[in-house]
N, C-alpha and C positions, 0 to 999 in steps of 0.2 A: 370429213365429208361436208361439202358445201350445202347449206340449207337453201332450198328454193321456197320463197314465200307461198303460203297457202292462200288461195283466193277464197275468202269467207266473208259473207255479208256481215258488216259490223252491227253489233247490238242485237243479233237474233240467234236463237237456238233451235228454230224450226226447220232450218235447212242445214244439212251436214254434207260437206264435199266428200265424195267417195275417195278422193286422193289420200285422205288421212289413214285409210285402211290399206294403202297400196305402196307407200313410198318408204324406202330404206332411210332416207334422211329424216323423215318424221320419226321413225322408230328410234334412231340414234338420239334425236333431240328429246324424246320422251324419257329415255334413260337418265339424261342429265337434269332435265327441268322438272320432271315429275318424280320418278322413283328415287333419285338422289337429291331431290329438292325438299321443300318444306312440307313434307307429308309424313304420316305415320303408316309404315308398311307392316302388314301382319306377318309375323315370323313363325308363330306357333303357339302352343298352349303351355302354361306352367306345368300342367299335368304330364307333359311329355319330357320334362327335365326336373323331376321331383327331388333328386338327391345331388349332393355335391359331386361334380365331375360328370354328371349326365350332360349329353350334348345332342344336338340335332343339326343336320345340314339343311339349309334352306336357301332362299333367294330374296334379293331386293331387285325387282325387275329381272334383268339378266345377270346381275352380279351375285356370285355365290357367297354365302354367309354361313358362319358357324354361330349357333345360339347355344349357350352353355350356362350351367349354374356353378358358381364358385363356392368355396368353403365358407364365405361370409353369408351365404344364403341368397345372394342377389343373382339375377339373370343378366348375363352380358352377351354381346354380339359383336363379331368382327368379321371383316372380309376374309373369305376362305381363299387367300392368296399369299403364298410365301413371299416375304420381302426380298428374297435372294434372286430367284429367276422366274417367279410367277406361278409355280406349280400349286395345285390344290394342297392345302395343309391337311385337311380332313377328307378322307375318302369314303367313310362310312356314313350311312344316312342317320343312324342312331347309335348310341353307345355310352360308355362311361370310361373316362381316362383322367389321370391326374394332370396331364399336360398333353400337348399335341406336337407331333414331330413330322416334318415334311419328309416324305419317303425319298425324294430326289437327292438331297444333300444333307439330310438330317439336321436342319435348323429347327430349334425347339422353341415352343411358345407356351406361355401359361394360359390359364383358363380365362383371362381377360384379353388375350391377344398380344401380350407383351413379348418381345423377342428376348429369350432367356439363355439360349445357348447356340453356339456355332461349332459344328464339327471341325476339329483341327484348326481352330482359330489362331493357334500359336505356331501352326506349321508342324513339320516333322523334323526333329533333330536340328532345329534352328533354321530350317529352310521353308519358305512359303508362308502361308498363313495370311491373316488379315492385317492391314497396316495398323499401327498404334493409334492413328487418328480416328479409326472407325468407332462410332458410338452406337451401341445397340439401341439406346433409348430413342434415337432419332430415326430408327428404321422399324418398320412393322406394317402389318395390314391396317387398313382403315378401320376405325372403331365406330360403332353406331351408338347413339343415345338409345336407351331402352326404357319402356314404360309398360306397366301391366294394368289391366282393367278386366274385372270379372273373369280372371284366369287366362285372359288372352295376353300375348306378348307382342308388342309393336316396337319397331325400330326405325330410326331416322338418321341420316347422314348430315342433316341440316341443323344449324344452331337456332334457327328462328321458328321452328315448328311450335305451335301453342300446346298447352297441357292437353292431355287426351280428352278429358271431359269437355273442354272448350272446343276442341277439334271435332268431336262427334256432334255436339249440339245437345241441348237439354232433352228434347223429345226423343231423339234417336238413342241417347244414353239410357233413358227410361225403358225403351223397348229392348235394348240389349240386356239390361239388368233383369227384365221380365223373364227372359229365357235362361240366362246364365247366372241366376241368383244363388245357386247351390254348387258345391264342388262337383266336378265332372270326372269321368273316366273315358278313355279312348276304347271303343269297342270295335273299330274297324277303320281301314283307310285304303285308298288306292289313288293312282294318278291316271287322269283321262287326257289323252291327246286330242286336241281340237284342230280341225283343218281350216283355221281362220285367224284373222287378226284379233288380238286380245280385246280390243275395244268393242268388237261385235258381241262378245259375251258380256261385257259390262252393260251394254245396252239391253241385252236379253234379260238379265236378272232384275233390271229396273223397269222392265216393260210389263206393266200390269195388264195391258190391253191384250197381249197375245196368249196369256196362260190358258184360258179356257177355250181358245180358238185352235191353237196348235195341239194342245194335249187333250186328245179325245178321252183319255182315262179320267181326267179331272171332272168333266161334265157328265160323262156316262154314269159314274159312280158317286156323283154329288159331292166331291171333296171341295171344289171351289168353282163358282160361276160369277160372272159379272152381276148377276141378279141377286147375289147374296150381299148382305150389308158388309161394308168394309171401307177402306180408305187408304191414303198414302200420306206419309209424313216425310218432309224434306227439310234438311238442315238449311240454315240461312245461306251458306255458300253454295248450296245445290249439290255438293258432292256426296252426301250421305243420305240414305233413305230407309224407310221401313214401310212395307205394305202389308196389309192384313185383311183377311176375310173371316167373317163370322158364319156360324151355321144358320143364322136367321136369314130368311128371304125378304127382300124389299117388298113392301106392300104393292100389289098390282103388277109385279114383274113376272108372275108365273107365265110360262109358255113363251117367253121372249126368244128362246133359242130355236124353237120350232118355227117361229115366224121368220127367222133369219134364213132358214133353209140351208144351213151350213153343216159341214161334216162333224162338228163337235159333239152332236147329240146322237150317239150310235148305240141303240138299244140291243143290237146283236152281239155286242161284246160281253164276254163272260169270263169269270175267273173261278178256278176250282175251289179255292180256299178263301171264303169270305171273311174268315177271322182276321185276315190282314187289315181289314177296314174297321175292326172293332177298336176304337180309340177311347181314351179317357181324357176329360178336360182336367188335366193335373194342375194347371195354373189357375183355373177357376174363372176365367174372364170370357169364355165362349169363343175365343179365336181359334179356328181350326188350322189356319195357315198363316205364317208370317215369314217374309223374306226381307232381310236387312242387309244393306251394303255399306261399306266404308271405303271412301276413295283412297287409293286407286283400285285395289284388287281383292278386298275381303268381302265374304258373304257369310251370313249366319242364316240357317234355315230352321224353321219349325213347321213340319208338315205333319199334322196330327201329333203323334208321339215320336216321330222320327226327327232327331236333332243332328245337325252336322255343321261344320264350318268348312268353307271352301277358300282356297288361295289360288288366285288367277295370276299366271306368269306369262309374259311374252317370250316366245322362243324363236321368233322370226317374223317377217312381215305378214306371212300367211300361216303362221303356226303359233299355237299357244298351248299351255298345259294348265289343267285344273286339278289341284290336289284336294281331295275330299278326306275329311276326318270325321268319322261318325262318333257320336257321344251318347253316353248314358250318365245318369246321376250316380254319384258314389253310393248313395243310400237306396238305390233301386232295390225293390224286392225281386225275387226270381221271376215272378209273373210280369212285372213291369219291364224287366230286361228282355224277356221273351217277346213282348209286344214290340219293343224297339227293333229287335233283330228281325222280326217278320217284316216290319215296315221299311227296313233298309231296301227291300225289293222295289220300293216305289221310285227311288232316285238312283242316278248313276248312269253309266254308258248304256246299260241294258235295263234301266229302271222303267217300270210301267208308266211313270209320269215323264221323267226327264230325258228319256232316250232321244226324243226329237230335238232337244236343245243341243245335243252333240252333233247333230247333222245340219240344222238349219243355218248355223253360222257359215258352214261351208257352202250352202246353197247361195247365201248372199255373196260370199267371196268370189264364187264362180260367176254369179250373175252380174257383178259390177266390173268384170275383167276389161270390158271395152268402154267403160263409163267414167274414166279418170276425171273428166272435166264437168261431170254432172253431180247432182245432189240428191240426198235422201230427204224425204218429207217426214217431219216429226211434229205434227200439228194436231194430233188428237187431243181434245181438251183445251185447244187454243194455243196461245204463245207464252203463257206465264210459266214461271218456275215457283210453284207454291204448293203447300199441302192441299189435299183434296179429300172430300168425303165420298168420292166415287172412284172407280178403278178403270173406267173406260176412257183412259187418258194416258198421255205420254209425258206427263209433267216431270216424273223422276228421270226419264231419259234426257229431257232438256236440262235437268239439274246437273247430270253428269257432264254435259257439254259446257255448261256454264263454268264449272270448276276446271274442266280441262282447258278451256280457252284462257282462263286466268293464269294457270300454271305455265301454259305454253306461250303466253303473251302473244296470242293471235286473235 
């Protein structure tokens, strides 16, 4: 598909052309330049493949991938595409197998993605079969470089991606270690379909300005408000961020939401079981909410004691998927695990907090249908891409677009 140049003001991240959310040629270019480019794509958790032979089917952008642990204890990843005629090699989402066999023509692959066997490669009774010149070692699915950090598995198809700690940046690395410094267990998972371009959700999770305006539950029950102390950390390249809010209120900021006369402060809202909001500061630093993102599509959340990782995947120009994996620590007491399970009700498609995030991207996608040549305004907090000690800003959204433009070369 021929790429049409995107008209984007040079050197600025405060105006975003709506065309990037609407064009098929842009989506195709993103697959090559971003997801298959020099980035670390989140594949899954080490805890999802603890034993030799364990595997998980996942994606790098729109490319299907198998993540598996071999008998040497290492985690490998390869394209979920048979070298023969292109069928999926692995059809199950999770499982354990000593090798993988394509159901179409029974070509066999080991746990690192090497082609090991071809059905009837010598033919039958001296007839047919593969030519003598065919070399198995020269054929197979594409293999990914893999790396692990804090129990997370990342993969890349590119040779020039930097080490994961350098890719994350020192401050974002510290915030990731803050949450995932202990072994975890999976306590729940689901996939959410989003009616919008994947980049609208990447903006959303980096948008500290919207959280207490869109999510009435946040402000009504005092989980997070812009009047609470907090801030935003952004990596040097702009692509990764961590935002946090503390329970402490900024001096002199009481009553600010009432002065704005907006819907966020709704004292009529009630919940029957207030124990859902009884959280414990288990990390000990007073942060009640932290959202962390890694370019292009990984999110780590800590909302009170509710922990989850999210994997964002493009499925079309106006469709994307969000894979949620809820976590508990392996050494949780029964009481701690019960708190986490209750607080799972806060997030997800029907979550008290994040239900709106599943809809608002679709509102934008529909709203810009006739605005292909116009631009979004991303100017809260100025035009810089830098860490901030306040959250009434769109600096981390601008950071995403800084990284995006560099990878897309636009």
